[in-house]
C-alpha positions as CSV (number, residue, x, y, z in Angstrom):
1,M,48.6,-100.0,-144.4
2,E,50.5,-98.6,-141.4
3,I,51.2,-95.3,-143.4
4,M,47.4,-94.8,-144.1
5,T,46.7,-95.4,-140.4
6,T,49.3,-92.8,-139.4
7,L,47.9,-90.2,-141.9
8,E,44.3,-90.8,-140.8
9,N,45.5,-90.4,-137.2
10,M,47.2,-87.2,-138.0
11,W,44.1,-85.7,-139.7
12,D,41.9,-86.9,-136.9
13,R,44.1,-85.1,-134.4
14,L,44.3,-82.0,-136.5
15,E,40.5,-81.8,-136.9
16,A,40.0,-82.5,-133.2
17,S,42.6,-80.0,-132.0
18,W,41.5,-77.0,-134.1
19,P,38.4,-75.8,-132.2
20,K,40.1,-76.3,-128.8
21,T,43.3,-74.6,-130.1
22,M,41.4,-71.6,-131.4
23,E,39.6,-71.1,-128.2
24,K,42.8,-71.4,-126.2
25,I,44.6,-68.9,-128.4
26,L,41.8,-66.4,-128.2
27,N,41.8,-66.7,-124.4
28,E,45.5,-66.8,-123.8
29,Y,47.3,-64.9,-126.6
30,R,47.7,-61.2,-125.8
31,H,46.2,-59.8,-129.0
32,G,44.7,-56.7,-127.4
33,G,41.6,-57.1,-129.7
34,E,43.9,-56.6,-132.8
35,D,43.7,-58.8,-135.8
36,F,46.5,-61.4,-135.7
37,Y,47.8,-64.4,-137.6
38,I,47.9,-68.1,-136.7
39,Y,50.8,-69.8,-138.4
40,T,50.3,-73.6,-138.5
41,F,53.1,-76.0,-139.3
42,F,53.8,-79.7,-139.0
43,K,56.9,-81.4,-137.8
44,Y,58.0,-84.9,-137.2
45,D,59.0,-85.9,-133.7
46,T,61.7,-88.5,-134.4
47,H,62.4,-89.0,-130.7
48,K,59.3,-91.2,-130.3
49,D,58.8,-94.7,-131.6
50,P,57.0,-94.7,-134.0
51,P,57.8,-91.0,-135.0
52,E,54.8,-88.6,-134.6
53,Y,53.8,-85.9,-137.1
54,N,52.8,-83.1,-134.8
55,V,50.8,-79.9,-135.5
56,Y,51.9,-76.6,-134.1
57,H,49.7,-73.4,-134.1
58,Q,51.7,-70.2,-133.5
59,P,49.8,-67.0,-132.9
60,R,51.6,-63.8,-134.0
61,L,50.9,-60.2,-134.8
62,S,53.4,-60.0,-137.6
63,Y,52.8,-61.5,-141.1
64,P,54.7,-64.8,-141.3
65,D,56.8,-66.1,-144.3
66,A,54.9,-68.4,-146.6
67,F,56.6,-71.7,-146.7
68,P,55.5,-75.1,-148.1
69,G,53.9,-77.3,-145.4
70,T,52.3,-74.3,-143.6
71,I,48.9,-72.8,-143.1
72,C,48.3,-69.1,-142.3
73,R,45.0,-67.8,-140.9
74,R,44.1,-64.2,-140.1
75,V,41.9,-63.9,-137.1
76,S,39.8,-60.9,-136.0
77,P,38.8,-61.3,-132.4
78,T,36.6,-58.2,-132.5
79,G,35.0,-59.1,-135.8
80,G,34.5,-62.7,-134.8
81,W,35.9,-64.2,-137.9
82,S,38.9,-66.2,-139.2
83,K,40.1,-66.4,-142.8
84,I,42.7,-68.7,-144.4
85,V,45.4,-66.6,-146.0
86,W,47.1,-69.6,-147.5
87,A,47.3,-73.4,-147.1
88,L,50.4,-74.8,-148.7
89,P,51.2,-78.6,-148.8
90,H,54.7,-79.8,-148.9
91,Q,56.3,-78.8,-152.2
92,E,56.7,-82.3,-153.6
93,G,52.8,-82.6,-153.4
94,F,52.0,-79.3,-155.2
95,E,50.8,-81.1,-158.4
96,L,48.3,-83.3,-156.4
97,Y,46.1,-80.3,-155.5
98,K,45.3,-79.0,-159.0
99,K,41.8,-79.3,-160.4
100,G,41.0,-82.8,-161.4
101,K,43.8,-84.3,-159.3
102,M,43.4,-86.7,-156.3
103,F,43.5,-84.0,-153.6
104,A,42.0,-81.1,-155.7
105,D,41.2,-78.1,-153.5
106,P,40.6,-74.6,-154.7
107,I,42.1,-72.9,-151.6
108,V,45.2,-74.9,-151.8
109,E,45.5,-74.6,-155.5
110,E,45.2,-70.7,-155.3
111,S,47.7,-70.7,-152.4
112,I,50.2,-72.7,-154.5
113,R,49.7,-70.3,-157.4
114,K,50.3,-67.2,-155.2
115,Y,53.3,-68.8,-153.5
116,L,55.0,-69.7,-156.8
117,S,54.3,-66.2,-158.2
118,G,55.6,-64.4,-155.0
119,E,52.2,-62.9,-154.1
120,L,52.4,-64.3,-150.6
121,D,55.6,-62.5,-149.8
122,L,53.8,-59.3,-148.8
123,E,51.1,-58.9,-146.2
124,P,47.7,-58.4,-147.8
125,V,46.6,-54.8,-147.6
126,E,42.9,-55.2,-148.4
127,P,40.8,-55.5,-145.3
128,F,39.1,-58.8,-144.8
129,K,35.4,-58.6,-144.5
130,P,33.3,-61.0,-142.5
131,I,31.1,-63.4,-144.6
Protein backbone atom coordinates (compact mmCIF):
# COMPACT_ATOMS: atom_id res chain seq x y z
CA MET A 1 0.00 0.00 0.00
CA GLU A 2 2.87 2.38 0.77
CA ILE A 3 4.29 1.86 -2.74
CA MET A 4 0.98 2.83 -4.37
CA THR A 5 0.79 5.95 -2.21
CA THR A 6 4.33 6.89 -3.27
CA LEU A 7 3.53 6.34 -6.97
CA GLU A 8 0.30 8.34 -6.72
CA ASN A 9 2.18 11.11 -4.94
CA MET A 10 4.83 11.12 -7.69
CA TRP A 11 2.25 11.41 -10.50
CA ASP A 12 0.31 14.10 -8.61
CA ARG A 13 3.50 16.13 -8.22
CA LEU A 14 4.41 15.63 -11.89
CA GLU A 15 0.97 16.73 -13.10
CA ALA A 16 0.95 19.74 -10.77
CA SER A 17 4.50 20.76 -11.65
CA TRP A 18 4.27 20.70 -15.44
CA PRO A 19 2.26 23.93 -16.18
CA LYS A 20 4.30 25.91 -13.65
CA THR A 21 7.53 24.42 -14.95
CA MET A 22 6.67 25.19 -18.58
CA GLU A 23 5.83 28.80 -17.72
CA LYS A 24 9.06 29.16 -15.72
CA ILE A 25 11.17 27.68 -18.51
CA LEU A 26 9.59 29.92 -21.15
CA ASN A 27 10.20 32.98 -18.98
CA GLU A 28 13.70 32.18 -17.71
CA TYR A 29 15.43 29.99 -20.30
CA ARG A 30 17.35 32.02 -22.89
CA HIS A 31 15.88 30.42 -26.01
CA GLY A 32 15.96 33.62 -28.08
CA GLY A 33 12.65 32.64 -29.69
CA GLU A 34 14.23 29.48 -31.15
CA ASP A 35 12.65 26.07 -30.85
CA PHE A 36 14.23 24.08 -28.04
CA TYR A 37 13.88 20.79 -26.18
CA ILE A 38 12.83 19.98 -22.64
CA TYR A 39 14.48 16.78 -21.44
CA THR A 40 12.61 15.32 -18.47
CA PHE A 41 14.08 12.63 -16.29
CA PHE A 42 13.38 11.08 -12.91
CA LYS A 43 15.82 10.36 -10.13
CA TYR A 44 15.60 8.94 -6.62
CA ASP A 45 16.88 11.15 -3.82
CA THR A 46 18.12 8.54 -1.37
CA HIS A 47 19.39 11.18 1.07
CA LYS A 48 15.83 11.63 2.33
CA ASP A 49 13.82 9.25 4.46
CA PRO A 50 11.71 7.95 2.84
CA PRO A 51 13.55 8.37 -0.49
CA GLU A 52 11.83 10.67 -2.99
CA TYR A 53 11.42 10.14 -6.71
CA ASN A 54 12.11 13.59 -8.12
CA VAL A 55 11.29 15.02 -11.55
CA TYR A 56 13.79 17.21 -13.40
CA HIS A 57 13.02 19.30 -16.50
CA GLN A 58 16.15 20.37 -18.41
CA PRO A 59 15.68 22.94 -21.21
CA ARG A 60 18.28 22.71 -23.97
CA LEU A 61 18.85 23.81 -27.56
CA SER A 62 20.63 20.59 -28.57
CA TYR A 63 18.86 17.31 -29.24
CA PRO A 64 19.30 15.04 -26.19
CA ASP A 65 20.11 11.33 -26.18
CA ALA A 66 17.11 9.06 -25.90
CA PHE A 67 17.35 6.97 -22.75
CA PRO A 68 14.85 4.78 -20.87
CA GLY A 69 13.09 6.72 -18.13
CA THR A 70 13.12 10.04 -20.02
CA ILE A 71 10.68 12.28 -21.86
CA CYS A 72 11.68 14.73 -24.58
CA ARG A 73 9.47 17.58 -25.73
CA ARG A 74 10.13 20.05 -28.52
CA VAL A 75 8.87 23.54 -27.73
CA SER A 76 8.26 26.39 -30.15
CA PRO A 77 7.95 29.66 -28.21
CA THR A 78 7.08 31.64 -31.34
CA GLY A 79 4.69 28.99 -32.67
CA GLY A 80 3.04 28.56 -29.28
CA TRP A 81 3.18 24.76 -29.25
CA SER A 82 4.90 21.85 -27.58
CA LYS A 83 5.18 18.30 -28.92
CA ILE A 84 6.32 15.07 -27.28
CA VAL A 85 9.27 13.68 -29.24
CA TRP A 86 9.43 10.57 -27.04
CA ALA A 87 8.21 9.24 -23.72
CA LEU A 88 10.24 6.24 -22.59
CA PRO A 89 9.49 4.31 -19.40
CA HIS A 90 12.23 2.43 -17.60
CA GLN A 91 13.39 -0.45 -19.78
CA GLU A 92 12.12 -3.20 -17.48
CA GLY A 93 8.59 -1.83 -18.04
CA PHE A 94 8.63 -1.69 -21.85
CA GLU A 95 6.30 -4.67 -22.23
CA LEU A 96 3.62 -3.06 -20.02
CA TYR A 97 2.95 -0.25 -22.52
CA LYS A 98 1.98 -2.38 -25.55
CA LYS A 99 -1.58 -2.35 -26.88
CA GLY A 100 -3.83 -4.44 -24.66
CA LYS A 101 -1.47 -4.28 -21.67
CA MET A 102 -2.03 -2.62 -18.29
CA PHE A 103 -0.42 0.75 -19.14
CA ALA A 104 -1.11 0.72 -22.90
CA ASP A 105 -0.30 4.08 -24.42
CA PRO A 106 0.21 4.74 -28.16
CA ILE A 107 2.79 7.53 -27.67
CA VAL A 108 4.87 5.42 -25.29
CA GLU A 109 4.52 2.32 -27.46
CA GLU A 110 5.71 4.27 -30.55
CA SER A 111 8.58 5.79 -28.53
CA ILE A 112 9.71 2.33 -27.41
CA ARG A 113 9.56 1.03 -30.99
CA LYS A 114 11.62 3.96 -32.27
CA TYR A 115 14.11 3.65 -29.40
CA LEU A 116 14.69 -0.07 -29.98
CA SER A 117 15.11 0.47 -33.76
CA GLY A 118 17.53 3.38 -33.27
CA GLU A 119 15.22 5.97 -34.85
CA LEU A 120 15.54 8.30 -31.85
CA ASP A 121 19.33 8.56 -32.24
CA LEU A 122 19.03 11.36 -34.79
CA GLU A 123 17.24 14.66 -34.42
CA PRO A 124 13.99 14.73 -36.41
CA VAL A 125 14.45 16.83 -39.54
CA GLU A 126 10.82 17.33 -40.45
CA PRO A 127 9.36 20.55 -39.13
CA PHE A 128 6.70 20.18 -36.49
CA LYS A 129 3.44 21.79 -37.43
CA PRO A 130 1.03 23.18 -34.85
CA ILE A 131 -2.21 21.27 -34.47
